[in-house]
N, C-alpha and C positions, 0 to 999 in steps of 0.2 A: 450265209458265210461267203458264198461265191460272189454275191453282190457287193459285200463289204470289201472283199479282196480286189474285185474289179474296180471299185471306186478309188481305192488306195493307189492302184497301178495307174489309173487315169490321172490322178493328181500328181504322181511322180513324173509321168511322161511329159515331154515338152509339148507345148500347144501349137507351135508353128510346124508347117509341113516340111520345111527344109531340114529342121533338126530331127524330125521323125524319120525322114528318108535317110538322113545321115546315120542314125542309129541302126536302121535296117541293114545298111551296107557295112558300117564299121564294126558292129558287134560280132558278126560271123568271122570277120578278118582277125579281130583281136582274140577271139576264142580259139580259132585255128592256130594262130601263132603261139599262144600260150600252151596249147596242147602239144604242139611240136616241140616247144622248148622244154616242157616237163618230161616228155618222152626221151628227148636227147639227153637232158641233164641226168635223168635217173638211169637209163639203160646204157648210155655210152660214156658220157663225161665222167660220172662218178665211178663207174666200173673201171674205166681207163686209169683214172687217178689212183684208184685203190691198187691196181696192179703195179703201177709205177712206184707207189709208196712202199708196197710190199717188197719189191725188188731192191729199193734203196735201203730199207731196214735190214735186209739180208746182207747187203754189202757192208753195212755198218757193223753187224754182228761178226762178219768175217774179220774186220779190222780189230775188233775187241779180242777175238780168238788169237790173232797174230800177236797182239800186245801181251797176251797171257802166256804164249808158248815159245815165242822166238826171242833171239838175243837182240841186242841193241842195233847191231849192224843190219840184220835182216829186217828189223822194224823200219829202219830208215829207208831201205830199198823199197819195201812194200808201200811205205807212206809216199815216197816220191812217185811211184807208179800210179797210185790212186790220184795224186795231185795232177799228174800228167794226163792220164787217160779218162778219169771220171770227174775232173774239175773239183776234186775234193781238196780241202785245206785241213789237215789234221795236225794237232799238236797236243802234248800232254802238259798240263799245268799242275805242278807239284804243290802239295799243301793248300790246295784250293777247295772251296766248298760250292755246292750248287746254290745259285741265287734264291733268296726267299720270296722274291716278288714274282708272281705268276702273271704272264702277259698272254696267255693262251686265249684265243677267241673261240668261244663255244659255238657261235653261230656260223663260223667259217668252215666250209667243207674241207678245205686243205688242212686246217689245224685239227679238225675232228678225225680225219682219216689218218694223219700222221700219229696222233695220240693213240688211236686204237691199235695201230700196227706196232708201235714201240712197246706197248704194254705186254705184247705176246713174247717179246724177245729180251727186253731190258727192264730191270727193276727200278732203278733210280735214274731219272733223266730230267732235263729242263730244256725248253727250246723257245725261240723268239722269232716270229715271222714278220714282225713290224719294224725291228731295228734297222734293217737294210731293205732296199727296194728290190734287189734281185737275188739275194742269198738268204739262207736260213741259218741261224746260230743255234747249234745243237750241242748240249753239254751232258756228258754221261759220267756218273760216279764210278771211278776206277781206282781201286786200292786206296792210297793215301792222297789222291788228288782227283783232278777232273780231266777227262778227255774231251777237248773242244774240237768240234767238226763244223766246218762251213761247207755248204753245198748249194748249188743253184736251185731256185724255186721251180724251174721248169723240169727238174728231175722228179717232182711229185705232183705237178699240175700241168695238164695239157694246154698249150697255148692256143689251140684251135677254138676254144670257147669264145674268145673275144671276136674272132672272125665270124663265128657262127651267130653270135649276138648281133653283130653288125649286119649280116646278111638277112637276119630275121627282122630287124627293126627297119632298115631302109626300105625294103619292098612294101612293108605294111604302111609306112608313112607315105610312100609314093602312091600306093593304091587309094588310101584315104584322101590324099590331096586331089587325085583325079576324080574321085567320087564327089568331093566338095565342089569342084569346078563344074562337073556334070549336073549335079543337083541344083547349083545356082542357076545354070542355064535353063533347067526344067521348071524351076519355081518362079523365075523372073516374069514369064508371061502371065502366070496366075496372079502375081503381085500387081502387075500393071493393070490387069483386068479388074482386080479388087479396087485399086486406086481410082480407076476410071469410073467404076460403079459408084464409089463413095462421092466423087466430085459431081457426078451427074445427079446423085441423090440430093446434094446440097444446092442444086440448081446452077452450078457453074457451067460455063461454055466449054465444051470439049471439042478439040479439033478432030479431024478425021482419025478414027480409031483403027489401028492396024493390028489384027490378031496375029499372034506368032506362037511358036512352041509346037508341042505334039498335036496330033490330029484332033484329039478330043478337046484340048484347050482351044485350038483354033476354031472349032465348031462352036464352043461356048462363047468365044469372043464375037464370032459372026452373028450369033443369035442375039447377043447383047446389043450389038451395033444396030441390028434391024429393029429391036425393041426401042432403042434410044431414038431412032429416027421417027418411028411411029408416034412415040409420046411427044416429041418436039412438034411434029406435024399437027397432032391433035391440039396441043397447047396454042400453037400459032393460029389455028382455025378458030379456037374459042376466043382468043384475044382479038383477032380481026373482026369476028362477028360482034362482040360486045362493043368494040371501038366504033365499028360501022354504025350500029344501032344508035349509040350515044351521039355520035356526030350528026347522024341524020335527024335526030330529034332536036338538035340545037337550032336548026334552021327554022322550023315552025315556031319554036319558042321565041326566037328573036323577032319574028313577024308579030307574034302575039304581044310582045313587049311594046313594039311600035304602035300597035293599035290601042293598047291600054293607055298610052300617053295621050291619045286623042279623046279619051272619054272624059266628059266634064264632071261626072258624078265621082267626086274624090273618094267617098266611102266605098263605092263599088270597085273603083280602080285599085284602091289599096288592098282589098280582099283578093282580087284577082292577081295582083302583083305578088302577094304573099304566096299564093298557090304556084305561081310561075317560079318564084325563087326556090320554093321547096322542090319543084321538079328539077331545077338546075343542080341543086345540091345532091339529089339522088343520082343524076347523070354523072356528076363528078365522082361519086362513090363507085359507080359502075366502071368508069374509066380507070380509077385507081385500082380496083379489083382486077380489071383486065390487064393492067401493066405490072401486076405483082411479080410475074415471072420474067420481067425484063432482064436481059443479060448484062447486068452491071459487072464491072471488073472487081475481082477480089483483091483486097489490100489489107495490110496490117495497120491498125489504128488504135489510139487510146480510147477505150470505151468509156472510161470515167470522164474524160474531157468532153467527149461527144454529149454525154448526158447532162453535164454541167452547162454546156452551150445551149442545149434544148431548154433546160429549166430557166436560163437567163432570158431567153426570148419571150417567155410568158410574162416576165416582170411582175411576178406574183410572190409576195413574201410567204404565202402559205404553202408553197412548193419547196420542200426542204430536201437538200442533197446530203444524205448521211453517209459519207465515205471520204477518205483522205488518200488512200493508196491509188496507184495507177494500175490499170488492168488492160493489157494489150490483147487484141483479138484479131484474128485473120478472117475477114468476111467481106460482105458487100455493105459498105458504110451507108449508102443512101437508103437501102432497104431497112437496115437496123434503125436508122433515124426515123423513117416512116413508122416503123413498128412502135417505137417509144412515144412518138407524137400521138399515134392513135390511142395508146393506152392512157396517156396523161389527159388527152381530150375527153376520153370516156369517163375518167375519174372526176374531171372538172364539171361534167354535166350533172353529176349526182352528189358531189361532195365539195367541201371547201378547203380541207387540209389534206395535203398529199406528202408522203415521205418516200423518197427513192433511196434504196440501199444497194450496194454491190459488195459481194464477198467472193472469195475463191474457196471452193469445196472440192477436195480431191483434184480431179482433172477438169473441173467445170467452173465456169463463172456464173454465179447466181445473182440475178437482178430481181429485186422485189419492189413492187409499187403498192403502197397502202393508201387507202382513202377512208374518210369518215362518212361515206354515203350510206344509203339504206342497205347495201349488200345484196347478195344473190342467194337464193336457196341452194343448198348443196345438191339437190336433185336436178338442178339446171346446169351444173358445172360442165357436164358432158355435151350440152346442147348449144351453149352460147358461142362456140367457135364454128358452128355450122353457118354457111352463107345464107343470108336473108332471114335468119332466125331472130325473133324478137320476143322478149318476155312480156306477158300480158299484165304485168303488175307495175311497180313503181318505175321501172326502167323503160317502159314503153310509151312514156308521155312525150317523147321527142318525135314529132311527126317527120322531121327532116331526115331521120335515120332509117336506113333500109336494112340494117343488121349485117353490115359488111366489115365494120371496124375491127372487131375481134377476130373475124375470119381471116382478114388480111394479115393481122399480126401473127396469128397462129401459123399461117402458111409461110411467112417470112422466117419465123423461128425454126420451124421444122425443115425448111429448105437449107438451113445452116447446120442440120444435124442435132438441133436442140429440142427442147420440150417446154411447153407452157402449161402451168397448173394454177388452180385457184383455191383459195382458202379464206377463212374468216380473218379479218384484220384485227389487230389489237386496238385500232382506232374505232372499231365498230362497223366498218364497211367491208369492202372487198380487198383481198390481197392477191396480187398477180405475181407469180413466181416464174421467172424465165431462167432456163438452164441452157447455157451455151458451152459446147466442148472447146477446150483450149487447143 
């Protein structure tokens, strides 16, 4: 029961820290203001209005008694005094009847209090608090006519309620505004740290990161910066080591090529040259793998146009681009191009027909590459993206491959925050699905 309730509450609560912090600050303020308002409304404002209304109804009852017992001259004197001292307007309408249309507002505290007090003193009455902005039209059945009385609304309703509502609302709005500004300043460093982490995770170059905010946030930012520098140093060392080894090996290979050119036995020379060419291809793959983390600039480009240009360079009618729409993506264009080239080259090694599709699914761009090759066992899907890994079956017959093509492609896609998965293709071979976040 409690688990289900907790889950419902979690689903209702906002996900962002700023809005959660705002709720923590705003809810107590709103609850406190509502409590104060209800206490004031019940204990002070309603009771004050009730007392004022009761006093007014007593004065009206006095007027009715005067009209019952005094002569016309005394009635006029008393009526003039009421008009002068109590802001009353009293007149008798002969042969008039009370209106049939009721305009009383049952939800209005003023109407409800006036109606309750009039019932205790007067039998037949009618009043309208909406016809005029500042006065109430009250009509009372008297003998063969109607006694019409106009009196100000402030005689039955305290004017301090509006001032009280203003003083209750303005401080609450002011305090919540200050809380919003304060929370914005507190959450901004966390947002910057998250954005920097996301950019660094995609492999983008980050300028000197400056932690800010509270002590705990600054400490987390400093630790992130230290970790970032250690990772960059490690990647640079790896790249420099692989580049150095590859470049150092090119020198003896060049000497071997020169010596092979001097061998008169063409058959032997050709075999040795093939081995040298194979070693050069391996070195090129090493260099490509070492430069995968190169800090290319991030730009927005048309992914569909890039893939069409890649397919056109092959000049192969069996490579089909099955898409029409344009898909714009913000990333490192050269790395994406290298990734697609690796995957198409890999498909061409083992198949003849290739279909490239692009579609948008939710907030991701999905690129699928299908071939009609022999395919890969499902048990090997998790291994083929490992560096230097080769399958010992149909896809291991290429001696020039060292098993870095899919590893490079996987690193490029994951450095952009995406994912790469493998499935069986409808063409009978392998289907590569690339997911890139928009």
